[in-house]
N, C-alpha and C positions, 0 to 999 in steps of 0.2 A: 358274700361269696360262698358258693356251695361246692363241696368236693364230691364228684361223681365217681362211682365205682367203674363205670365204663369210661374209656378215654375218648372224649369227643374229638371231632375232627375240625370243627370250626365254630365260630360264635353264632348262636341262634337267637332270634327274637320272637317271643310268643306274645301275641296280642290278646289271647283269650285262653281260658282254662281248657277248652276243647282241643287246642292245638298241642298240648303237652303230651309227649309220648308216654305210654303206660309204664315203661321201665323207670321213669324218672318221677314217679308220683308217690312218694311217701306222704303219710297223712299230714305231717306238719308243713310240708312243702305245698300241699294243696290248699291248706288254710291260709298260708301266707300269700299265695299267688291269687287266691280268690278275692283278696282285698285290693288288688292292684287294678286301677281303672284304666290307666294309659299304657299298660303293658310292662313287662319285666324283661330285662336283658341279663342273660346269664353269661358269665365269663368262664369259658372252658379252657383258656390258655394258662391260667394260674400265674400270670406275670406279677412280679413283686412278691409281697409277703402273703402267705396263706397259713394261718394258724390251724392246727389239727385238733387241739384240745385247749381247755381253759383251766387255769390254776389260780386259786385265790392269791391276791397280791401279797398278803402277809406270808403265805407258804411258798411263794415262788423263789427258787434258787438259781435255776438255769434256763437259758433259752437254747434249745438244741435245733440248729439250723441245717437243713439238708439242701445241697446244691447239686443239681443233676448235671449230666454230661452233654456231649455234643450230639445234636440231632435227636434229642430226647424230649420227653414231656415232664414237667416238674413233678407231677403226681404219678403218672403212669410208669415212669422209669423205675420206680421203687416197687412195682407190683410184679408178680410172677407172670411168665409167658402163658399163653393159652386162654381159654375162654373163661376160666374162673377168676374173677377179679374181686372176690369177697375179701381177701386178705391183703392188707397193706401194713407191713411190719412197723413202720414209723408211727402210724396212726393207732394200730391195734395192740402193739406189744410194748413199745418204749414208754408210754405213759404209765404202765403198770410197774416197770422195773425202775423207772426214775419218776416217782410220784410227785416230786416238787419241781418238775421241769415242763416247760412249754415246748411242744413240737411244732416247728414252723418250716414250711417249704419256701424256698426262694426260687422264683421263676424268671427266666430271661430268654430272649429269642435266640434259639440255636438251630432253627430250621435250615436245612442244607439245600433242599430242592427248589423251594419257591421263594427263597430269600432274595431281597433286593438291597440288603444292607451291606455296607462295606466296613462295619465296625470291626475293631480288633480286640485282642484280649485286654489291652490297657483300657479301652473304652468300657468294656463290660465290668472291669474291676472298679473303675470310677463310679459307675452306677451302683455297684454293690456297696461301696463305701457310703455313698449318699443315702442309700436305703438303710444302712446300718445306723446312720445319724437319725433318720426318721424313727427307726425302731427304738433307739434310746430315748428320743424325745417323747415318744408316745407313752412312756411309762417311767415314773421316777424311781422305780425299784432298780437297784444296781445289781442286776442278775449277772451270773457268769455266762460266758458264751462257749458253746461246744458246737463244732461243725462236723457234718458228714458230707464229704465231697467225692463225687464220682467223675473220673475222666477229665474232660475239659474244666468241669467245675472246680477241681483241685488246683489247676493252673490259675484260674480266675481268683480263687481264694488266696493262693500264695501271693499273687500280685497285689491284692487288696491288703493283705497283712503287711507286706513291705511298705506300701503307701502309708498305712496307719502308723507304722513304727517310725517312719521318716518325717511324718507330718509335725508341724508346730502348733496345729490347732488344738484348743483345749478339749473339744468334744472328741476329736480323733484319738487323742492320747488316752482319754477316759475309756473309749471303746477298746483300745489295745490293752488297757490295764485289766479289763474284765475278761479277756480271753483266757479260757481254762485249758483248752486242748482241741484236737481234731483227729478224725479218722479219715484217711484218704484211701479210696478204692480205685485201683488201676489208673493212677494219675501218671501221665507221660512226662515225668520230670525231665528226662533226657530226650524226649521225643517219642514218636510212635510211627507205625506204618500208615501212610496216608494215600497210597496209590488208589484205593477204592474211593476215597473222599475226593480226590482230584477228578475222578470220572464224574462225580456228582456236580462239582462246582466249576467244571471247565467252562470258561467264558462268562462266569458270573461274578458279581462284585465281591462276594464273600470268599473268593479264593485266597485273598491275603491272609485271612484268619487261619486257613488250613496250612499255609506255608509256615506259619509260626509254630506249628506242631510237628514239623518234620524232625527227623533224628538229627541231633547236634545243631539245631537251629540257634543262631546267635542270640535271639531273644531268650530262649530257654536257658542258655548257659549263663547269661547275665542275671536272669531272675534267680537261678539256682545259687549263684555266688552271693547275691544280696540276702536271700532267704537263709542260706547256711550261716551267714554272719549273724543274723538276728537270732537264730535258734541256738547258736553256739555261745556267743558272748553278749548278745544284744537284748532287746526287749523281751524275747520269747525264750530265753535260756532256761526258764523254770517251768515252761509249759510242756504238756505231754502230747506228742504227735505219734500216730501209728500209721503204718503204710501196708496196705493189702495188695496182693498181686494175683493175677489169674494164672491158671495152669491148663486151660483148654484153648484150642484154637477157635476163632470166630469165623462164621460164614460172612462173606462180604458181598456187596452188591455187584452185579455185572449188568451190562447193557444188552438188551435183546436186539439182535441184528434186524429183526423184522420191523418192529415198531419203535425202536430206539428207546424203549422203556427200561427202567432200572428195577432190579429185583434181586433178592438174595435167596429166593425159593427155587431157583432153577437147579437142575441136577448137576450142571457143570459149574455152579458157583464155587469159587475157590475158598479154602479155609486158611486163615493166616493168624499168627500170633501177633496181635496188634501192639501190645505194650510188653516189652521185655522186663524180666524181673529186676535187672539193674536199674531200668528207668523208673519202674513203679516204686521201688524202695529207696531210690537215691543212692544205691550201692551199700546201704546199711546192712544188708543180709550177709555180706562178706566178713564183717567185723563181729567177733564174738561178743564184744561189749554192747553193740547196738543191735544185735540180731533179735533181741526181745521186742524191739520196736517194729518188727515186721511180722506179717502173718499171711498165710496162704489160703485161698478159697478155690476149690476145685471146680471152677466154672469158667465160661468164656467172658469176654470183656463186658458184654451187656448184662449177662446173668449174675455177675459178681455182686450185684446189689438187689437181686430179685429173689428174696427168700420166700419159699412157698408156704411154710406154716410156722407157727410159734415153736415147733419142736425141731426146727432146722438146726443141726449142730453148728453150722457156720454163724447163724444168728446168735447162738449162745456165746461164741467167741467175741462177737461184736459187743454184746451186752457186758461181758466181763471187762472189756477194754473201756467201755463207757463208765463202769463203776470205778475203774482205776483213775480215769480222768477226773471224775466228779469228786472222788475221795469219800464217797458214802457207801454204806453197806447195802447189799441187795435186800429188798423187803418183799419180794414176790418170787415164788417158784415158777419158772416158765412152763413147766409141764402141767401144773395144777391151777395156777393163777391164784392160789391161796396165800395169805400173808405169812411171812416167815422172817426171821432175822438171822443174818449171817454176820458174825463179828469178824470183820475183815482181817484184823491184825491179831486175832486170838489164835493160839496154836491148836486149840481143840474146840472148833465151833460146835455149838449146841443148838438144837432146834427148840424153840420156845414152846412150853406146854400151854395148854389152854388156861387163861387167867382165872377161870372159875374154879379150877381144881388146884390152883397153887395155894400153899398154906400161908398163913398170916406172917408178914415179915417181922412183926413185933415179937413173935413167939420164938424166933431163932436166936439162940445165944450168940453173943458177939464178944470179940476182943479188939483192942485198938489196932487199927490197920495203918501202916506207914507206907505211903505211896511215893514219897520223895518228890523230886522236881518234876514238873510237867515236861513232856517231850517237846512241846511247842516252845517252852521257855528255854530249853537247852539249845534250840536251833537259832535263837536270836543272837546276832553277832554282838560281842562286847566291845565297847569303845572306852577310851580313857575319858574321864570327866574331871573338870576343874572347878573348884569353888563351890561344891555342892555338899560340903560336910554339914552345914547348918540344916539343910533340908532333910538329909538322911537322919540326923539326930532328932528332928521334929517327927519324922515317921515313927521312929522307935518309941518316942514318948507317947504319941497318940495311940499307937496300936496296943502296947503292953501285952505281948504274946503270952506271957506267963499266966494271965487271967483267962481261963477257957470258959468261964460261965457266962460271959457277956459277949454281945455282938457289937463290934466296932467297925465303922466304915469311915474311910478317909478319902477325900477327893484331892487328887494331884492334877493340877491344871496349868496350862501355859500355851504359848504359840506352837504351831507345828514345828517339829525339829528342834525345839529349845532344849531337849534333853530330859523329858519326863520319864520315858521308858528306861533310859539308861540310869537315871537316878534310882528308880525302883529296883532295877537289876543289881546295882551296887549295894543297895540296902539288903537285898536277899543274900548277896555274897558275904556281907559282914555279919548279918544277924539271922539268916535263914535257917541255921542249924537248930533253932528252938522249935521249929515246926515239924510235925510228923509228915505233913503233905503240903505241897504248894501247887495250886492250880492256876492256869493261865488261859483266859478267853480273849479272843480278838473280836471286838464289836464294831469294827469299821463298817461292815455291811451285814445285812441279814444273812447272806451266804456264809461269810467268814465266822459269824457267831454260831450258826448251826454246825458248821464243820468242826470248829475247835471244841464245841460242847460235846459233839459226838465222839471226838477223840478222847476227851476226858472221861466220858461215860464208859468207853471201852477199857480205860485204865482200871475203872472200878470192877469191870468184869474179870479182869486178870487176877485181881487181888482179893476180891470179895465175891465169892462164888454164888451166894444166895441172890445177888442182884441180877444175875444172868436169867433167873427165872421170872423176872418182872416182865409182863407182856408189853408189847408195842402195838400201836394201832397204825395200820398202813396209811390212814388218812391224816394222822397227826403225830408223826414221828418226833418232831421237835418238842411238842408238849410232853410227850412221854419221857424224853431225855431230861427235860427240866425237872420232872417229878422224881426221877431216879437220882439225879444229881443232888437236888435239895434234900431228899430223904436221907441220903448218905451223909451230907454235911451236918444235918441236925441230929444225927444219931450219936450215941455214946462211942461207937466203935471208930468214928472219924478222928478222935483225938484233937490235937491242936493243929489247926490248918490255916493257910493263907490263900485267899482267892484274889487274883489280880485280873481285872477286866480292862483291857487296853483299847485305845482308839475309839472311845465312845463318842459318836456324833449324834445319835438319837437315843436319849436316855430311856425311851419307852421300850426299846428292844431288850434291854437287860433288866428292866424293872421287875419282871415276873420272877427273876432269879433272886434279886436282892431282897424283895419285900417278904419272902418266905423264910429267910434265914433267921435263926434264933441264937446263934453263937458264932464264934470265929472272927477272923480279921478279914476285911475286904478293902482293897485299894482300887479306886476308880480313876482311870487315867483318861483325861479328856482335854479339849482345848478351852473349855469354859467350866467354872466352878459349879458343881452340881448341888452345892449347899449354900450358894449365895455368898461365899466368902466368910463363912463362920469359922470358929476356931478349929474345926475339923477339915479345913481346906488348906492346902499347901500350894502356893504359887511358885512355879519355876520360871524365873525371869532371866534376862541377859546376864552374862558373867561379868565380874568386876575387871577393871583394867589390868591389875597384876596377874590375874589368872588367865586373861586373854593373851597377854604377852608370853606367859609361860607355855600356853598351848601352842603358840606360834614357834617358840624356840625349840620345842620338842620335835617340830616337823621340818624346820629349816636347817640345812647343813650349816656346820659351824662357820665355814668361810663366808657364808652369805648373811650371817646374823648382823654384822656391822657393830660399830662401837656403841651406838645408842639405839637399840631396837625399838624402844617405846616411841622415840621421835620419828623413826623410819616407818613404823607400821600403824601409828595412831590414826592417820587419815583413813587408812583401809578399815580399821576397826570401827571408827565412827560411821563410815559409810555403811558398814554391815550391821550396825546397831549392837555390836558385841554379841551377835547370835552365834552360838557354838557350831551349829551345822554349817552356816555360811562361812565361818572362819575355817572349818575343816575343808570345805569345798575350795576355798581360796588357796589353801596351802597345796591342794592337789594341782591347781592351775598355775601356781607361781613359777615352777621350773620352765614353763613355756613363755613366760613374760620376762622382759629384761628389767622392768622397773615396777614398783608398786603402782605407779600411775597407770601403766598399761594394764595391770590387773584390774584396777577399778574400771577402766574403760570396757574391759570384757564383761564385767558385771552390768555396767550401765546399758550396754547394747544387747543384753540377753544371750551372750555367748557362753556363759557359765551356767550349765544346766543343773537344776535341783534333782536330787534323787527321786525315783518314781514314787516312793511312799509319801513323801511330802507333797508331791504334785497332786496325787489323787486325794490326799487329805484335804488340801485347800480347795480343790475342784469340787469336792462334795459339799464343802461349806458354802460355796458360791452357787450351788444348784438349788434354786427356789422355784416352786411351782406357782404359776400365775393363777390366782383364784378364779379368774373369769374363763380363761381358755383351757385350764388344767394342763398346760404345757410348761416346760421349764423356761425360765427367763434367761436370756443370754446377756451376761454383763461384760462380755469381752471388749466391746467397743467403748463402753463407758469407762471401764477401768484403764484401758490403754490411754484414753484422754487424760485421766488423772495422773498417770505416771509421766506422760509427755510434758505435762505442766507442773511437774514436781509434786508427787504424791505426799511429800512431807508437810505441805501447807495447802491442802485442797480446801476450797470453801464453796458454799452454796452461792455466795455473792459473785464469785468469778463466773460460774456457769450462767447466772442470771445476766451478768454484764455482757457476756459473749452472745447472749440470745440463744443458747443451746437448750431450747425448751424440752427437747426429747430426753435430755439427761437429768432434768430437775427431779422428776418423780423417782427414777432409779436411784438418784443420789440419796434421797431420804430413806428409801427402802433398804438398799444394800448396805449403807453405812451403819445402820442400826445392827444389822446382822453381823457385819465384820467386827464392830466394836464389842458385840457380845462374845465373840470367839477370840478376842484379844489381838486381832490383826490390824485394828485401827484404833487410835486413841483420839477422842474428841475433846476439844477445848472450847470454852466459851469466853470471849474477851469481855472487857468492861462495857463495850457498846453492844453487847449481846450478839456478836457475830460468831457463828460456829465455824471452827476450823478443824480439819481432820488431818491427822498425821498417820500415813500408811507405814506399817512395819516393813523392815528391810526384806523379810522373807516373802511378804505379799508382793512387794514391788518386783522382786526377782522372778516370782511366779508369773506376773503379768508380762514382764519383759521377754521372757523366754517363750511366751505363748503368742506373741505378736505375729500376725500373719501379714497385715498390710499397714505397717506403721506410717509409711510415707503418705498414704492417702489421708490419714488423720492429721499429720503434720501440715499438709497442704490445706486441709479444711480449716484448721484452727488459724493458720496464717491469713486465709481469706476473711475469716470472721474478724480478725484483728484489723485488717485493712478497712473493713466497713465501719468498725467501731471506733477507730482512731484516725479520723481524717486530719490531714495536715493543716487544714484551715481552721480547725477548732482547738484552741488551747485548752478549753474546758474539758473536752473529751481526752485530750492528751494527758492532762493532769489526772483525770480519773483512771485512765489506763495505767499510769505510773503507779498509782496507789494500789489498784486491784491486781494488776498483772505483775507488779514488782517482784514478789517472792517467787514467781513462776518463770520469769523471762529467761533467767540464766539456764535453767534446766531445759526449757524448750529450745533455746538457742543451740544447744549441742545437737539436738535432733535436726534442726533446720540446717546446720552446717553439714552434718552427715548426709542429709538428703541431697544437698546441692552438689556433693562430691560424687553421688551415685546416679542421680537423675539429671538429665539436661535441663537447666533452669529456663523458665520463660521470663519475660519482662516483669510479670506480676510477682514471680518468685524473688527477683532481684529487688523489686520495690519493697516487698514484705521483709526481706532480710535487712535492708537498710533501715526500715522503720523499726524493726526489732532492736537493731544496734543503737538507734537513737534512744529507745526506751532504756536500754542498758546504760547508756551514757548519762541519762538523766537520773538513773538510780545510783550513779557513782561508780559503776563497774567499767572503767575506761579501757582496761586491758582487753577484756572480752569484746568490747565494742570495736576496738581497733582491729581485732582479728576478723570480725564479721565485715567491717568496712573494707578491709583488704581483700577478703574473699569476693565480695561484690565487685570490687574494682577489677580483679583479675578475670572473673567470669564475664563481666561486661566487655573487657578488652578483647577476650577471645571471640565473643559474639560479633564485635565490630570488625574484627579481622576476617571472620567468616563471611560477612556481608560483602566484602570486596569481590568475592567470586560469585555473587548471586545475580540472578536476572533482575531486570528493572521491576518486574511484577512482584518478585519476592522482596525487593527493597522497599516497596511501598508499605509493607507491613512493618509495624514498629517492633523491632526485635531487640533493641538495646535502649539503654536509658537516654532520654533527651538531654541536651546540654544543660538546661536549667537544673534538672535532677542530678546530673553529674557534678555540677558546681556545688550543690548541697552536699553531695557525698564527700567531695574534697574538703569542704568547709567543716563538716562534722568530724571527719577523720583528723583534721588539724586540731580541732578543739580537744579531742580525746588525747592526741599526742602531746599537746601542750599540758594537759592535766597530768599526764604520765611523766613529764619532765623532758620529753624528747623535743627540744625547742627547734632545732635545725629542721627536722622532718616536718614539724608543724608549719614552719614558715614556707617550706616547699609546697605543702598542701594548700595553704592560703593563696600562694601565687598561682598555682594551677587552677584553683577555684575562680580566681579573678579573671583569668584568661577565658575559661569556659562561660562565665556569666556574661562577659562582654560580647561573645559570639552567639549567645542564646537569643531566641525570639523575644521581642518586647512583650511584657505581660505585667499584670498588676503586682506580682510577687517579685519581679526581677529587681526592682529598686531596693526592696527590703533585703533581698539576698546580698546585693552589692554592699549595703551599709553594714550588714552583719559580718561580711568578709573583711571590710575595712577595719571595723572595731577589733576583730580577732587578730588582724595584723598588728594593730597597736599593742595589744597584750603580748604578742610574740616579741615585738621590739623591746617592750618593757622587760620581759624575761631575759632578753639578751643584753640588757643594760644599755640599750641604744635609746636613751631618753629623748634626745633631741629629734631623732628620726620619728619617734612615736608622737612627739608633740607637733611636729610639722605636719604629719599625716592626718592627725585628728583635726587640726585647725583647717586644713584644706577640705576635709569632709564636711565640717560644719558650714563652710561657705558654699560648697557645692549642693548640699541637700538641705539648705535652710528653709525651703518651702514645703518640706515633707511633713507627714503626720507627727504629732508631738511624741507619741510612744516610740516612734522610730528615731526621732532626733535626740531623745533622751539617752540613747545608747552612746552617741558621739559626745554629748556634753558630760556624761559620766566619765568616759575615758579621758576627756580633757581635764577634768578635775584631778584625776589620779596622776596624769603626766605632770601637772604643776607641782604636786606633792613630791614626785620623784626628782624633780629638778630643784627642790629646795624652796619653792615659792609657796610656803605653807599657807599664808593668809589668803592668797588668791585661790589656792586649791580648796580651802575650807569654804570660801564664799560660793564657789561654783557648785560644790557638792551639796551645800545647804539649799541652794536654789533648786538643784535637780531633785533632791529628796522631797521638797515641798511640792513641786510640780507633779512628781510621780504619785504622791499620795492623794492628790486631788483628781487624778484621772483613773477611772475604774478599769479602763482597757489596758492599763499597764500591768504586766504580770508581777506576781509576788516575788518571783525569782530575782527580777531586776531590782525591785524595791529593797530586798534584803541585801543585795550586793552593794547598793548605794549606801545603805545604813552602815554596813561593815566598813567601807572605805571612809565614810565620814568619821566613824569612831577612830580609825587610824590617824586621820587628820588631827583630831583632838589630842591624840597621844603625842603627835609631833609638837603640838602647842603646849604640852605638859598639863592639859586640862584632864586629869585622870578621872575625876568624878563624872564628867560628861561622857568620857570614853567608856567607863564601866557601865553607865546606864544604857548607852546605845548598844554596846556589845551584848549585854544581857538580853535586851529586847530582840536583837538580831538572832542570837543563838536560840532563844525560845521559839521565834517564828520559823527559823530554818528546821528546828527539830520537829515542829508540828507539820511543816510543809513537806520536807524531804525525809524525815526520819532521824532518830538519834544516831544512827550508824552511817550517816551520809558524809561524804568528804567535806561538803560546804559547812555542815554543822560542826564538824571537828575543826575546820579552819577558824571559825569564830571562837571555838573553845580555846584554841591555842593563842589567839590574840587576846582573849579575855584573861588568860593566865598572866600575860605581860602587864596588862592594866591592873590586875589585882596586886601584882608585885609592887608596883609603884604607889598603889592606893593603900599600902600597908595592911593588906589582908593576906598574910603569908599562907594560911591554911587553905584558903580557896585557891590561891595561886598554885600551890603544890598539887592539889587535886586535879585542877585543869591541865597542868603540864603532864601529869602521868596519864590521864585519860587520853589526851591528844597523842602523846608519844606511843602509847600502847596500840592505838588504832593505826597510826601512820606507819609504824614499823611492821605491822602485820599485813596491812592492806596495800600500801604503796610499794612501788618498786624500790630496790636497794638504792641508797644514796639519792633519794628524791629530794629536790630543793626544799619542799615544805617540811619534810622530816628533819633535814639538816638545820633549817632555820629554827624550828621549835627546839631542837636539841641544843643549839647555840644559846637561845634565850633561857633555856632551863639551866645551862651552865652559868650564865650571868646571874640568874636567881640564886643558885647555890652559893655563888661568891658573895652576894649581897647579905646572906644570912650567916656568913662566916664559915661555910663548909668549903674550904679551898681545895681540899683533895677531891671531893665530889665534883666541884666545879671543873677541876683539871680533867677528870675522866670524861665528863660530858663534852667539854670543849674540844678535847683531843679527838673524840669520836666524830664530832661535827667537822673539824678541820680535815681529818683523814678522808671523810666522805666527800667533802668538797674537792679535795685533790683528785680522787677517783672520778668524780663527776666531770671536772674540768678536763681531765685527760681524755675521757670518752668524747666530750664535746669539742676538744681541741681549742679550748679557751682558758683564760685565767679570770675568773669571775670576781665581782666585788664581794659576793657572799664569802668566798674563800678568804679574801683579804680581811674582811670584817671578822671572820672567825679566828684568823691568825692574830689580830690585834687583841681580841678578847682573851685568847689563850695566853698571849704574851703578858697581859696584865696579871692573870692568875699566877703564872710562873714567877713573875717578879715578887708577888707576895709570898711565894714559897721559897724565895731566895735562890731561884734557879736563873741567875742573871744571864748566863751564856745562852741558854735556850731562848730566853725572852728576847735577847738582843737579835738573834737570828730572825725571829718572827717579825720584830719591828722593822728590821732592815728589809725583809721581803715585802712588807706592806709599803714602805716608802719607795722602794724601787719600782713597785707597780704604779704608784702615783706619778713617779718621774718618767715612766716609759711612754709618755705621749698619750696617756688616757684622756678621756673627754673632760678637760679641765673647765670647759664652759659651764658644766653642771655645778651649781652653787653648793649642793649637798656634798659632792665629791671633794670640793676645795675645803669645805669645813672639816671633813673627816681627815683630810691630809694634815691640816694644821693641828687638830687634836692628837693625831697619832704622833706627830713630831714632838708635841709637848710631853706626852706620856713616855716616849722614848727618853727624853731628857730627864724626866723624873726617875726612870729606871737607872740611867747612867749615874745620876747624882747619888742615888741610894747605894749603888755599888761602889762609889768612890772615884769614878772616872769623870772628873769634873770637866775636862777639856771637851770630851765628846758630848757631855750633857749641855755645855754652853752652845755648841754647834746646833744641837737639836732645838734648844730653846729659841735661838735666833731664827731658825727656819720656821718655827711655829709662830713667832712674832710677825714675820712677814705675811704668813697666811691669814692671821687673824685680822689684818687690816681690811679684808673684804667682808667681814662680818657686819651685820646690820642689827640695830636695836640693842637691848640690854645684854644679850649674850656676848656681843663684841666687847663691851666694856669689862665684863667679868673675865673673859679669857685673856684680854690684853693686860688687865691688872695682874692676874696670876703669873703671866709670862714675864712681865716687867719685874715683879718681885723676885722671881727665880733667877733672872739674869743679873739683877743687882746683887742678890745673895752670892752667886757664884763668882762675880767679879770681885766682890769684897773678900771672899775666901781666897781667891787667887792673889789679890793684893797683899792680904795678910800672910799668905804662904811665902810670898817673896821677901817679907820682913821677918819670916820664921815665927809668926804669931798664929797659933792654932787654937781658935776658940770655936765652940760649937755654934751652929746657927741659932739666931735668936727666935726664929719663927719655924714651927714644924711644917714640913711639907704636907700639903693636903692633896690627896689624889683626886683628880677630877672624875666625873662619871665616865664609865666606859664609852668609847667612841661609837660603838655599834648601836644604832637605833632599831627598835623593833619594826621590821618591814613585813607586813602581812599581805 
């Protein structure tokens, strides 16, 4: 694209060199066009970006962008009126006064007369933002942005800046962060005179844009409010904005009555003041504090930006404002164009002498110069730090400031925001008095390093006058500053000094400074160790738990601290990885949240925003140039996927399983870079699988940058549906293995999406599938939540269909009956696992109704059998053993011709019901047969095989065959641990049963370990008073009793009994588990001589047996007889022989129903006890009191281990 001095009127196409007009034929242009065979098209409209000069990438600091006004030309509007178009101040003057800046024009269509566009200011601003993205993408240099905006261009710029500030996109935020300042010329912030513009656009599509510029237009008022908020307390509060206004009236166009043409050259053309001073300056000129942000140019609205020569005094004002915005000193006199240096902050600026006549610096005598703290250092806000004493002491040891003859460099590194800078600041506060001078450079970007170095060099000019004479080159100002700075530090006059280089992302930028130093102390602050972790590197990591709690307690009001702050805030601290900046951010958000859980939710969904400094730091780490296209790679979509699937455990295998080939290459590339900067920790498992753990601050950065998370949620759910078909158990198993660690995190996003976006049938199906994966992983509580949500969403959809037309009803908008039956069935399974038996039975009943009304299909029979078996388990949990047995026998008869793998479900349930009814031998036979059949058929799933093995082991425990039970349970636990994982509910179920088997197998050490492992997991993961937890707790109490720890047994059994009472109260029942726990506790209390409490519990148990309970169950009748016998032993021991005799007689009657050797054992013991008491009673009647000849032997506790 070529910039022409004359303003062309239209696009021209030249097909040969002869057609090129003479005035457009510079020599280089002729050479270029002569090589074109098919013609050359010249763009004279300058739309988009037009760079006016070129700056080497390493020297580039700023992009200065000029945006023209309404009805103007992007290039010609900055040139003076008249025929002389040789001078264009942005192209000819600004590159000299800002030598490290690129001058760029931004062009957009603002033609008023021939326009057919109906675009408005918002549309033009959107285009500007998009072009700014392209401008950033085209160069990896993080240049500062300075804008020059005239008239409408200023309104467009304001709208674009507001959009950047409010955007959540990473690139947009990065652009906003690079904004340095802007100069606005005649911008109608509060509106302008538009009567002449209405005449031009009357009846044309662009009249809407003109209306937006009228005085007090609603659009301008709203824009001003948003912009004012951003420049006052928002993103641009630290930026420099200046507002110029015109002081001459402008000639406006009028229509010629003769030919209806428009012109402002007529003698009768009126003159108007187009933009009032209040409007151009946003009213800042009225306030003495903000008056310095305004300036006057004595020209009309058009000529306010048309400077005629480089000597124009108005241009000098603009240049001085640009210097103030950029923060660098002038290097060129406008009048002469010769190099010069003006020390901006020096009270007595000196003109630099020619370097050839300056005397040798080494010949000047010197004394030690003390410069104190850097001005930049004093402006950094101080924050309280916790737990960094060791790091500060290490800094003191490594630096040894007393030794000035050596050069020592220490690398302080860690995650962004972890507290590196604050640790060094506190080191300086404690030990900085030993240094004569302390310097501070910011190496986050090339621009910040140049700026802070320039400021430090100016400090030398204030205190060390001979360095003012050192010459500077206009072409390489930064290199000259490095020479001056290093020369001072290496000289004797510098004394003892400390140099801190902060925010180092690219070590090459600061290497020229460090490698030339010969003495002094240097601290390098970066996210990665610059020395490879050697002894001169100090890593700043997360703070310890006590310091994190202390940090919270200093921020939280006393009344909100609670009695146990560590227990209250520990989940939050673990979620934030004990990162101090995130903890500080959480404490700021805590007053707006009612609970800690709500605060975690705010972080999880990106509603807690990171400070801008951390955001830009991480964003720069993620910016990588593609070696092929030389453009930055966008990791936004890939990183969002990682966070949605729980970035704590991201793996290459997961992406490979989902088939996301687009993410595989970025995964290997970006993870290496993130690991280098400490944002990701990689782990290699024993099977050589690589797993990545994202840091909390990286996850938070990604969450707050998400623009379209729901699109990715839907995409992953669809991938899941393809990869996990319901017909393939193998794929389901693989999905559970690979997706397991990620399912719960992804479920939260899926639930949030369903609440915000109207779900489709595919969404409901995916949610139900995800809940099933959670259930298989053992997370039944979250599975129930998702099942319930699917049910309610499906119900609302079905209700909506009632009002639909027949055509709309033909579309499948809700789940079919077969799928709905599966939903009820799965919801019932999870509820049963959670201990909610009544609701589970309701779900199974509803599932049975739905499947009977469903269409006949291949899977319908299998679903019916699964529902029937689950109803059997529900009846068993409700202690309705007869109902369960009747149901399962009917199922075996009805489905006897079905596939073996399906029929095994019923036979397995049949064996367990026989055990529950006391028919141990028959139950063992059935389970042994079922296990043998299952192991011979490969189509039978391992989940069912392990369940059969577990129940077979329980049957052997009922038969007192402890050796066989231990062997089966060890194999079951090992298989379940390999198949489900060590932390799965079923694995811990086998562990709890194995503890009972070890107890009777005389392996007390293993029994104790299994009990504690099972109880720890159950009490942490299962709901309060869950039957499995209470059952294990009861068995643990019995174990404690067996090893002689009666007090420990009492505590455990008392907890179990109280839990059963609460559980039964909630379920409105009195369960056998409660009675069993009461008897066990009564036995322990008897041994502790607490006969009264023991008597109450025995009586409660016998009353329950007498209350019409199901006495047809043989096992219940046995327990009743044993309980009566043990009550008699308690009464006998306490001396109440009459009540003891009554209990023994009740037990004798019950033992008549016993079969086999146990019957004879219990009958013999009862007969001896009755004989003994009758003898004692007879002797008492004859006043003969002799002690019993045989010691009472307590029978084993009545409660059998039920697993």
